[in-house]
C-alpha positions as CSV (number, residue, x, y, z in Angstrom):
1,M,18.2,104.2,35.4
2,A,20.8,102.6,37.7
3,A,21.3,105.8,39.7
4,R,17.5,106.2,40.1
5,I,17.1,102.6,41.3
6,E,19.9,103.1,43.9
7,R,18.3,106.5,44.9
8,D,14.9,104.9,45.3
9,W,16.4,102.0,47.3
10,A,18.2,104.5,49.6
11,R,15.0,106.5,50.0
12,F,13.0,103.3,50.9
13,R,15.6,102.4,53.6
14,D,15.3,105.9,55.0
15,I,11.5,105.4,55.1
16,V,12.0,102.1,57.0
17,R,14.4,103.7,59.5
18,G,12.1,106.6,60.0
19,K,9.2,104.2,60.7
20,I,11.3,102.3,63.2
21,R,12.3,105.5,64.9
22,Q,8.6,106.6,65.0
23,N,7.5,103.4,66.6
24,L,10.7,102.5,68.4
25,R,9.0,102.1,71.8
26,Q,6.6,99.6,70.3
27,F,9.3,97.6,68.5
28,I,11.6,97.5,71.6
29,A,8.8,96.1,73.7
30,N,7.9,93.4,71.1
31,R,8.4,90.0,72.8
32,Q,8.6,88.2,69.5
33,I,11.9,89.9,68.7
34,I,13.6,88.5,71.8
35,G,12.0,85.1,71.4
36,R,13.9,84.3,68.1
37,Q,16.9,82.5,69.4
38,G,19.8,82.6,67.0
39,R,18.1,85.0,64.6
40,T,20.0,88.1,63.6
41,V,17.2,89.6,61.5
42,V,14.1,91.4,62.8
43,T,10.9,91.6,60.8
44,I,9.4,95.1,61.0
45,P,5.8,95.7,59.8
46,I,5.3,99.1,58.1
47,P,2.2,100.5,56.4
48,Q,2.0,100.0,52.6
49,I,3.6,102.8,50.6
50,E,1.0,104.6,48.4
51,L,2.1,106.1,45.1
52,P,0.7,109.6,44.3
53,H,-2.7,109.2,42.5
54,F,-5.9,111.0,41.8
55,T,-8.8,110.5,44.3
56,Y,-12.5,111.2,44.2
57,R,-13.7,114.3,46.0
58,W,-16.0,112.9,48.6
59,D,-16.5,116.3,50.2
60,K,-18.7,117.2,47.2
61,V,-21.3,114.5,47.9
62,G,-22.2,115.3,51.5
63,G,-20.9,114.3,54.8
64,V,-21.7,112.9,58.2
65,G,-25.3,113.6,59.3
66,Q,-26.5,114.4,55.7
67,G,-28.9,112.2,53.8
68,E,-31.6,109.7,54.6
69,G,-31.8,107.8,57.8
70,E,-32.8,108.1,61.4
71,E,-30.8,108.2,64.6
72,G,-29.8,104.7,65.6
73,D,-30.0,103.2,62.1
74,L,-27.1,100.9,61.1
75,L,-24.5,102.7,58.9
76,W,-23.9,99.5,56.9
77,T,-26.2,96.7,55.9
78,E,-25.6,93.4,54.1
79,G,-23.9,93.9,50.7
80,N,-22.8,97.5,51.2
81,G,-19.2,96.6,51.1
82,E,-16.4,97.1,53.6
83,G,-17.7,97.5,57.1
84,A,-20.8,95.5,56.5
85,R,-21.9,93.4,59.5
86,T,-22.9,90.5,57.3
87,G,-21.9,89.4,53.9
88,P,-18.8,90.0,51.9
89,G,-17.4,93.5,51.3
90,F,-16.2,94.9,48.0
91,G,-13.8,97.8,49.1
92,P,-10.1,97.5,49.4
93,G,-8.4,97.1,52.7
94,W,-5.3,98.7,54.3
95,H,-2.4,96.3,54.4
96,T,1.1,96.3,55.9
97,I,4.3,95.0,54.5
98,E,7.1,93.3,56.5
99,V,10.7,94.5,56.0
100,E,13.7,92.7,57.4
101,V,16.2,94.7,59.5
102,T,19.2,93.2,61.1
103,L,19.4,93.1,64.9
104,E,22.6,95.2,64.7
105,E,20.7,97.9,62.8
106,M,18.0,97.9,65.5
107,V,20.7,98.3,68.2
108,D,22.3,101.2,66.3
109,L,18.9,102.9,65.9
110,L,18.3,102.4,69.7
111,G,21.7,104.0,70.5
112,E,21.1,106.9,68.1
113,E,17.6,107.6,69.4
114,L,18.5,107.4,73.1
115,E,21.9,109.0,72.5
116,L,23.6,106.1,74.4
117,P,27.3,106.7,74.9
118,S,29.9,104.1,73.8
119,L,31.3,102.1,76.7
120,K,34.9,102.8,77.5
121,P,37.3,100.1,78.7
122,K,38.3,100.4,82.3
123,S,42.0,100.1,81.7
124,A,43.4,103.1,79.8
125,G,46.2,101.0,78.1
126,T,43.8,98.5,76.5
127,L,44.7,97.8,72.8
128,E,42.2,97.8,70.1
129,A,42.0,94.6,68.0
130,V,40.9,94.5,64.4
131,Y,38.1,92.1,63.4
132,Y,36.6,91.6,60.0
133,R,32.9,91.6,59.3
134,Y,31.3,91.0,55.9
135,R,29.7,94.4,55.4
136,S,31.0,95.3,52.0
137,I,30.3,94.2,48.4
138,R,32.8,93.5,45.7
139,R,32.8,92.3,42.1
140,V,35.1,89.4,42.7
141,G,35.2,86.7,45.4
142,P,34.7,83.1,46.1
143,E,31.4,81.6,45.0
144,C,30.5,80.7,48.6
145,L,30.3,84.4,49.4
146,R,28.2,85.4,46.4
147,H,25.4,87.8,47.4
148,M,22.4,86.5,45.6
149,R,20.1,89.5,46.2
150,R,22.7,92.1,45.1
151,T,23.6,89.9,42.1
152,Y,19.9,89.8,41.1
153,R,19.6,93.6,41.5
154,E,22.6,94.2,39.3
155,A,21.3,91.9,36.6
156,L,17.9,93.6,36.8
157,K,19.4,97.1,36.4
158,R,21.5,95.9,33.5
159,Q,18.5,94.5,31.6
160,L,16.4,97.7,32.4
161,I,19.1,100.0,31.1
162,S,19.8,97.9,28.0
163,G,16.0,97.5,27.3
164,T,16.2,93.7,27.3
165,Y,13.9,93.3,30.2
166,D,10.5,91.8,29.1
167,Y,7.6,92.9,31.3
168,Q,5.5,90.2,29.8
169,D,8.1,87.5,30.5
170,P,10.0,88.9,33.5
171,K,13.0,86.8,33.6
172,V,16.3,88.0,35.1
173,T,19.4,86.2,34.1
174,P,22.7,87.3,35.7
175,V,25.9,87.2,33.7
176,R,29.4,87.3,35.0
177,R,29.7,91.1,35.3
178,D,26.5,91.1,37.5
179,F,28.0,88.9,40.2
180,R,28.5,90.5,43.6
181,Y,30.3,89.0,46.6
182,R,30.4,89.8,50.3
183,A,33.7,91.3,51.4
184,P,35.2,91.8,54.8
185,V,35.6,95.2,56.3
186,P,38.1,95.7,59.2
187,T,36.4,96.8,62.4
188,S,38.2,98.0,65.5
189,L,36.9,96.7,68.8
190,P,38.4,97.1,72.3
191,E,40.4,94.0,73.1
192,S,39.0,94.1,76.6
193,K,37.5,91.4,78.7
194,A,34.0,92.1,79.8
195,A,31.5,90.3,82.1
196,L,27.9,91.0,82.4
197,F,25.9,90.0,85.5
198,F,22.1,89.8,85.4
199,I,20.5,89.5,88.9
200,L,16.8,88.6,89.1
201,D,14.4,88.5,92.1
202,V,12.4,85.3,91.9
203,S,10.5,85.8,95.2
204,G,6.8,85.2,95.6
205,S,5.9,88.8,94.7
206,M,7.6,88.6,91.2
207,G,5.0,87.3,88.8
208,D,5.2,86.3,85.1
209,R,4.4,89.8,83.9
210,Q,7.2,91.3,86.0
211,K,9.7,88.8,84.6
212,E,8.6,89.5,81.0
213,L,9.3,93.2,81.5
214,V,12.7,92.3,82.9
215,R,13.5,89.9,80.1
216,T,12.8,92.5,77.4
217,T,14.8,95.2,79.2
218,A,17.7,92.9,79.8
219,F,17.7,91.7,76.2
220,W,18.4,95.2,74.8
221,I,20.9,96.0,77.5
222,D,22.7,92.8,76.6
223,Q,22.7,93.7,72.9
224,W,24.2,97.2,73.5
225,I,27.0,95.9,75.7
226,R,27.7,93.1,73.1
227,K,28.1,95.8,70.5
228,Q,30.8,97.5,72.6
229,Y,32.9,94.4,73.5
230,K,34.0,91.2,71.8
231,G,33.1,88.0,73.6
232,V,31.2,89.2,76.7
233,E,30.9,86.6,79.4
234,H,27.4,86.3,81.0
235,R,26.6,85.3,84.6
236,Y,23.1,84.8,85.8
237,I,22.0,85.0,89.5
238,V,18.5,84.5,90.9
239,H,17.5,85.1,94.5
240,D,14.6,84.9,96.9
241,A,15.8,84.6,100.5
242,V,18.9,82.7,99.1
243,A,20.9,83.5,96.0
244,R,22.2,81.0,93.5
245,E,23.8,81.1,90.1
246,V,21.9,79.4,87.3
247,R,22.3,78.7,83.6
248,P,20.8,81.2,81.2
249,E,18.0,78.9,79.9
250,F,16.7,78.7,83.5
251,F,17.0,82.4,84.4
252,Y,13.5,83.4,83.4
253,R,11.8,80.1,83.9
254,I,12.3,79.6,87.7
255,K,8.9,79.8,89.4
256,E,8.6,82.5,92.0
257,S,8.2,81.6,95.7
258,G,9.7,82.5,99.1
259,G,10.8,85.7,100.7
260,T,13.4,88.3,99.6
261,K,16.9,89.0,100.9
262,I,18.7,91.2,98.3
263,S,21.9,91.0,100.3
264,S,22.3,87.3,99.4
265,A,22.4,88.2,95.7
266,Y,24.9,91.0,96.1
267,A,27.2,88.9,98.3
268,L,27.1,86.0,95.7
269,C,27.9,88.5,92.9
270,D,30.9,89.8,95.0
271,R,32.2,86.3,95.6
272,I,32.0,85.4,91.9
273,I,33.9,88.6,90.9
274,T,36.6,88.0,93.5
275,A,37.1,84.4,92.4
276,D,36.9,84.8,88.6
277,Y,37.3,88.5,87.7
278,G,39.9,89.8,90.2
279,S,42.1,91.4,87.5
280,D,41.7,95.1,86.8
281,D,41.6,94.2,83.1
282,W,38.0,93.1,83.4
283,N,35.1,95.4,82.6
284,L,32.2,94.5,84.8
285,F,28.6,95.4,84.5
286,A,25.8,94.2,86.8
287,F,22.0,94.8,86.5
288,H,19.6,93.9,89.3
289,F,15.9,93.6,88.7
290,T,13.4,93.3,91.5
291,D,10.1,94.7,92.8
292,G,11.8,96.3,95.7
293,D,10.0,94.3,98.3
294,N,13.0,93.3,100.5
295,W,13.1,91.9,104.1
296,E,13.3,95.1,106.1
297,E,16.1,93.9,108.4
298,D,18.2,93.1,105.3
299,D,18.1,96.6,103.7
300,R,21.1,97.9,105.7
301,I,23.2,94.7,105.0
302,A,22.4,94.8,101.2
303,L,23.3,98.5,100.9
304,E,26.6,98.0,102.8
305,I,27.6,95.1,100.5
306,L,26.7,97.2,97.5
307,E,28.5,100.3,98.6
308,Q,31.6,98.9,100.1
309,R,32.3,95.8,98.1
310,L,30.4,95.5,94.9
311,V,30.1,99.0,93.3
312,P,33.9,99.8,93.6
313,Q,34.6,96.9,91.3
314,L,32.0,97.6,88.6
315,N,32.1,99.8,85.6
316,L,28.3,100.2,86.0
317,F,25.7,98.9,88.4
318,G,22.1,99.2,87.2
319,Y,19.0,98.7,89.5
320,G,15.7,98.2,87.8
321,Q,12.6,98.1,90.0
322,V,9.5,96.5,88.4
323,Q,6.1,97.5,89.5
324,S,4.3,94.7,91.4
325,P,0.9,94.7,93.0
326,W,2.3,92.7,96.0
327,G,5.6,94.6,96.5
328,T,6.2,97.6,98.7
329,G,8.8,99.1,96.4
330,R,10.6,100.5,99.3
331,F,14.2,99.5,98.4
332,I,14.7,101.9,95.5
333,R,14.2,104.9,97.7
334,Q,16.8,103.7,100.2
335,L,19.2,102.7,97.5
336,R,19.0,106.2,95.9
337,D,19.7,107.9,99.1
338,A,22.7,105.6,99.9
339,V,24.4,105.9,96.5
340,K,23.4,109.4,95.4
341,D,27.1,110.4,95.2
342,R,28.1,107.3,93.1
343,T,28.3,108.1,89.4
344,N,28.5,104.5,88.4
345,V,25.1,103.5,89.8
346,R,21.9,104.0,87.8
347,T,18.3,103.3,88.8
348,T,15.0,103.1,87.0
349,H,11.4,102.2,87.6
350,I,9.4,100.0,85.2
351,V,5.7,99.9,85.3
352,S,4.7,98.6,81.9
353,E,6.0,97.9,78.4
354,D,5.8,101.7,77.6
355,D,8.6,102.3,80.2
356,I,11.1,99.9,78.7
357,L,12.7,102.4,76.4
358,D,13.0,105.0,79.2
359,A,14.5,102.3,81.5
360,I,17.2,101.5,79.0
361,K,18.1,105.2,78.7
362,D,18.1,105.6,82.5
363,L,20.5,102.6,82.9
364,L,22.8,103.2,80.0
365,G,22.3,106.9,78.9
366,K,24.4,109.9,79.8
367,R,23.9,111.6,83.1
368,E,21.7,114.7,83.0
369,D,22.5,116.1,86.4
370,G,25.7,117.9,85.3
371,K,28.0,115.5,87.3
372,P,31.0,114.1,85.6
373,D,30.7,110.6,84.1
374,E,33.0,108.3,86.1
375,V,31.2,105.2,84.9
376,D,33.8,104.8,82.2
377,L,31.3,106.1,79.6
378,R,32.6,108.1,76.6
């Protein structure tokens, strides 16, 4: 009985993971997930699981277009059950259930589905540090680490096996041997220092919809890099015609206005790196999101700063251009021409929520042009 319960539980988890993979594009674009500050659990709705059962053969009683009625008649009238335009129905509905999945599991599934490579520290001599995470279960431990759900499951299995479980009075009473405790498992992570720069265009052509697309894309990029490094530092830069560093809570809330000079953002990012991250031990990642509508005279200056000063210091530079009804979108073409030989520069184009998953793969995935990966990607 215990083995069957464990087998059924494992099969259920596989069903959940399969449902997430099947609808990964939808879940990744879900704004509610990124809006839960401080939450590490994601609620995933999946269709109810139906057990095998006999069903009535409706094909033996006719089909569409057979029977009484004229063209244009209502298919349902009052009192005819589910689908009636007025009155209550009597038929069963189709429901969903919500399953909790940790954010870490979602990130793992994202990496598996997109085949994202692990990020390699820039310095070859970097040591790996051992950290402990409570991922295991043991029979002994302090009461403060008792796993209530696993303890309940063990007690339920024991009562089912021994035949003491009363279906009429379903009480589950754990005893000492049922207790289960969370236990630490050593995990090796690179003891490397990493800094992540997010650069956002807040000029007049970047509206709320464009910023929402950026916010969702940046959230999952951030989660993937956090998975690779311990204690990532975050720096946030916004720009219109002038760039400035802001606190994270203001990054997506600044109202758009003014013109666009991309060079101001690249120059500020370069100054921050020079001042605070000059050591070769730092692993630096920068992602710039804009609609590509730059002041034309500024294109050359921005590309020079990017090529000569910024890109040589970065593990990876990602440029995400968001579709805007007011932007020309010209800058991405010039950037691609200028940095086509740079293997640590990635670009992507985001039109709608459906493009977010592809954008993450474009910015973090393996190269598909046959060129060697010099972006410090394993």
